[in-house]
N, C-alpha and C positions, 0 to 999 in steps of 0.2 A: 946650643945643640945638646951639650951634656946634661944641662938641667932639664931639657925637654925629654930626653931619653929616660932620665931618672923618674920624671913625672909619669911617663907612660908605664915604666916598669912598676912603679908604686901602684898605679891604677890597676894594672893586671893582677898584682898580688892581692890587693884589696878585693878585687872581683873574685878571685879564687878562694878568698877567705869568707866569701858570702856577704860582703858589705853591700847593702841595698843602694846606697848613694853611688858607689862605684859602678854597680850594675846599671843603674839608671843613666849615668853619664856615658857608659860604654854603648848602650843602645842608641842614645842620642847621636853619638859620633858616627855610628854605622848608618843610622837613618838619614843623617845629613851628608852621607857619602864622603866623609872626611878620611884622608889617608891614614891618620893615626887610629881611626876606628878599625880599618881593615888590618892594620898591623897588630892591633890588639887581638882581633879574632885569630890571626895567625899564631900569636904567642900562646893563647890559652887553648887552642884547638886540641893539642894532645891530651888535655884534661877532660875532654867531652866524651860522650858515649855512655854515660852512666844513667842519665834520666830516662824515664818512661815517657814517651811523647804520644799524646792522644790528639787526633785531629777530629774536630766536630764540624760537620758540614750539613747543608740543608737549606731550604727556601727561607726567605726573610719572614720573621714574625712567628716562627714555630717555638721560640723560647730557648734558643741555644745558650744565650747568656745566663738566663735564670737557671738552666740545667747545670751549667758549669759552676755557677755560684753554689748550688746545692752539693755538687760533687766536691768542690773545694772544701766546704764545711765538713763533709764526711772524711776526706783525706786528712784534714787537720786533726780531727778527733782521733784518727788512727796514728797521729804523731808524724805524718809525712809533710815535708815542705813542698810548696806548690808555686808554680809560675804560670801566669795566664797571659796569652797574647790574643787580643781581639783585633782581627784585620778588618778595618772599616773602609767604606767607600771614600775616595779622595775628593776633596774640594777641587773643582777645576781651576780655582784661582790661587789657593794657598797650598794645595796638596796635603792638607791636614786631615786628621781623622774626624768624621762628622758624627758618627753614632755615639751614643752615651753608654757604651757597654760597661764602663767602669762605674757609672752611677748605679747600675743594677748589681754591682758587687761591693757596695759601700760597707757592708758589715765586716768585710775583710781588710779594710784599709789600714787599720791600726795593728793588724796581726803581722809581726815581723817574719812569720813563716810563710807569708803569701806576698808575691810580687805580681802586680797587675799592670799591663801596658796595652794601650790601644795604639795601633799603627795604621797608617794609610796604606792601601794596596797600590797606590801610585799608578792606577790604570792596568795593573797586571790582569791579564785575561783569566787566569786561573784563580784569582782571588787572593794570591799571595805575592807580596813584593819581595824583591831581592834582599832588602834589608831585614824583612821579617824572618827570613830563613836564617840569617846570621844572628838575629836576636834570640832565636830558639837555641842556637849553640851557646850564646852567652849565658842564658838561663841555666843551661846544662852545666857549663863550666863553673857557675856560681853555686852549684850544689843543690839546685832544685830537683827534688826526687821525681815529681810529676810535673809535666809541662802540658797544659791544655792550650791547643791552638784552634781558635774559632775563625772560620773564613766567612767573608761576605757572601750573602746568598745570591749567586749570579747564575745558577742553573748548571748545565752540563760542564761548563768550563771549570767548575769547582773540582773536577777530577784531578786538578793540579795538586790537591791535598794528598793524593795517594803517594806523591813523591817525598813527603816530609813527615810522615807519622808512622809509629810502630803499630798503632791500632786506629782504625777509622770508624767513627760513629756517625751514622746518618740520622739526623733528627727530622721527623715529620710530624704533622698534626692532622687529625681527622677533619673532614668537612672543608678542606682547602683545595681549591683547584690547582694551586701551585704544587701541593704535595702529590696530587695525582699525576701532574706533568712530570714530576721527578721520577715516578715509576716508569715513565715512557722514555725519558731523555738519556738513558744510559748511566745516570748517576747511581741507579740501583745496583750497578755492577761492581761498585767499589767498596761497600761497607763490610766491616767485620762484625758490627753490631748495629741493629736498627732500633731506634727509640721512637715510640709514638708518644709524644708529649701532649699535655692537655687532654689526657685520656678519659676525663669525665664526660667527654662529648658523646652523644648517642650514636654517632657513626664510627666509633672506635673499633668495634668488633668487625664491622664491614671492611674497614681498612686493613685490619689484620689479615682477613681472608684474602683480600686483593694482593697484599704483599706476599703472603705465602704462595699464592698462585704464581706470581712472577718468579719467586725463588725456585719453585718446583720446575717451572718451564726452563729456567737457566740450567738446572741440574740435568734435565732431559737432553738439552742441546749441547752439553759439555760444560765443564766447570768454568768459573768466572775468569780464570787465567787464560785458558786455551780457546775459549769460545768467543773472543772478541779481539778487536784491534784497539790499542790504546795509544793515543798521541802519535798516530802514524806508524807505530811499530807493528810489523806484520805479525799476525797471530802465529803462535808457536815460538816467538822470539821473546816473549815477556817472561822473565824469571818468576818463579813461584813466590808467593808471599801474600797476595790478595786474591782469593782467600787461601789460608793455609790448608795443607792437606788434612783431611779428616775433620775440618771445622765446619759445623753447621751454623749458619748465621742466625743468632737468636733475635727475637723481637721482644723488646721490653716496653711495657706500658708505664708511663710516669705522669705525675702531676707535680712538676718541679716546684711550683709556688708553695705547695703544701708538704713537700718532701716525700711524697708517696712514690714508691718504686725505685728510689735512689739506692737503697740497700741492695736490691736485686741488680741494678746497673753496675754498682761497684763490684759485685760478685762476678758478673759477666766480664767486666774489664780485667779482673784478676785472672779469671779462667782463660781468657784469650792470651794474655801475656804468658801464663804458664804453658799453654799449648804451643805457642810459637817458639818458646825457649826449648821445650822438650823435643820438638821436631827439627830444631836447628834452623828454623825459618827466620829468626830475628836478624841474624847476621846477613843472611842472603837478602832479606828485604832492605836492610840498611845499605848494603852494597849497591843495590839498584838505585835506591834513593839518592845516594851520594853521587853516583854516575850522572843521574839526571840533573842534579843540582849543579854540578860542574858545567854540564852542557848548557843549562839555562843561563847561568851567569856569563859564560863565554859568549853566548848568542846575544844577550842584552848589551854587553860591552862592545861587541862588534858592531851592532846596530848604531849605538851612540857614536862610536868612532867614525862610522861611515857617514852618518848625518852631519857630523862636525866637518868632515873633509869635503862634503859636497855642498855645504851651505852657500858658498860663493863660487862654485865651480861652473865656468861658462859652458863647458861641454855637456854637463848634466842639465843645465837650464835649456840648452838647445834640444836635448833628448826629450825633456818633458814637454817642450813646445810641440814637438812632433806628435806626442801622445795626445795633447790637448786638441790639436788640429785634426786628429783622427787619421793621421798618415802612418802611425805606428801604434801597435797594440801594446798594452802594459807589459805583458809577458815577454815580448820581443825586446822591449826597452830594458827590462830587467836583465835579460840575457846579454844585451849589448853593454850594459853597465858593468856586469861582472867580467866580461871579456876585457873591457878597458882597464880594469883594476888588477888584472893577473900579473 
């Protein structure tokens, strides 16, 4: 027991000292849902809050990983350390990460100032897994100055990224039906910065006009915080932060594979961070983010606990049988289940 405690303490200290192997081990412990992983997060949590966390979202195939690779290069040239989390679709059999995002970031593998990790979303509807949120904290604790979180392209559910980033970047590409759907799906309501990648496409200017039209309409109908309902929270109850007061969402055209537009994007990222710091919006945004994270983790754990308790429960099986036989509707069955467990 004492040896185990010393090992955990040593791992925590090595993590805080920026040791890459300790960081990799810590993320694996959390991803495997090991108790010592959660204890490690608890121990290092007071040392978090220093990293700038950037969330990248958007439809599949728009070049998010390539864009992050180009940004990572720019940040390293500026002398900043970087952590990258690519949240991939889960294999239904192994729950592993399927996409090869790290392959597209190979030029940074040997750079000690860059840590790259692909993680499975484990079926999380919002594109982020519980473990991924803790991994971002571990990167922060390990001294990574910039943390880039890329979510799987799953459409409107990617709004989940709003709960876990200081700055949200929506990446689109012209000539894509998926991109146009994103304009309509509500995902346009969350970004602080919009990037049109692969901007050498002939429809780029058309897309810029379409996006500006959507943004103008949003401004007419009320700002993006008060003019919508997010995750079931009644409008008017969402604290400010997306978008910050006085911030006009910029549209940046890039060709990430050639490095074009990356300097402007870096400038916009820095401008947004300076803006939310000056307005006092960063702490407010993080406070809301942490509240939502606590609720999300509690909800996930309550569901797992309930499923475990009901796996062999005879009363629950009888209740389900009534639903299957169409003698009881699912909502009434859920109400009865909750009443039974009070």
